[in-house]
C-alpha positions in Angstrom: -58.8 -21.4 -58.9 -58.3 -24.1 -61.4 -59.7 -24.7 -65.1 -62.7 -26.0 -65.4 -63.5 -26.2 -69.0 -61.0 -29.3 -68.8 -63.7 -30.8 -66.0 -66.3 -33.6 -67.3 -70.5 -32.3 -65.9 -69.4 -35.1 -63.4 -66.4 -34.1 -62.4 -68.1 -30.5 -61.6 -71.3 -32.3 -59.6 -68.8 -34.6 -57.6 -66.8 -31.3 -56.5 -70.0 -29.7 -55.9 -71.2 -32.4 -53.7 -67.6 -32.2 -51.9 -68.3 -28.2 -51.2 -70.5 -29.2 -49.7 -69.8 -31.7 -47.1 -66.7 -28.6 -46.4 -69.3 -26.2 -46.0 -71.3 -28.5 -43.5 -68.5 -29.4 -41.4 -67.0 -25.8 -41.4 -71.0 -25.2 -39.7 -70.8 -27.6 -37.7 -67.3 -25.9 -36.5 -68.8 -23.0 -35.5 -71.2 -23.8 -33.9 -69.9 -26.5 -31.8 -66.5 -24.7 -31.3 -66.4 -20.9 -33.0 -66.5 -18.8 -29.8 -63.1 -21.2 -28.4 -60.5 -19.8 -31.1 -61.6 -16.3 -32.7 -58.2 -16.6 -35.4 -59.7 -19.8 -36.0 -63.1 -19.1 -36.5 -62.4 -16.1 -39.0 -59.5 -18.7 -40.8 -62.7 -21.0 -41.5 -65.2 -18.0 -42.2 -62.3 -17.0 -45.6 -62.0 -20.6 -46.6 -66.3 -21.4 -46.5 -65.8 -17.4 -49.1 -63.1 -19.1 -51.2 -65.5 -22.3 -51.8 -68.7 -20.4 -52.6 -66.6 -18.8 -55.2 -65.6 -21.4 -56.6 -69.5 -22.8 -56.6 -70.3 -19.6 -58.4 -67.5 -20.7 -60.8 -68.6 -24.3 -61.2 -72.2 -23.1 -61.9 -71.0 -20.9 -64.6 -69.2 -22.9 -66.3 -72.5 -25.0 -66.4 -73.9 -22.6 -68.0 -71.5 -21.8 -70.4 -71.9 -25.5 -71.8 -75.9 -24.9 -72.1 -75.5 -21.9 -73.6 -72.8 -23.2 -76.1 -75.2 -26.3 -76.8 -78.3 -24.0 -78.0 
């Protein structure tokens, strides 16, 4: 995962928005064709988990900044 400490707040927000769109795409795909290719569904779910882990890291960075600001 990339270093988030050098990202601006607006960059972090943009990443969260991108991730939200990506997760919606995963959900839409699984709803429309989830049973068609189990291997693809598993790959998409693995990717969704990684996306959520990135979101947690982004939110932790926001929390760290808030704590540092006092």
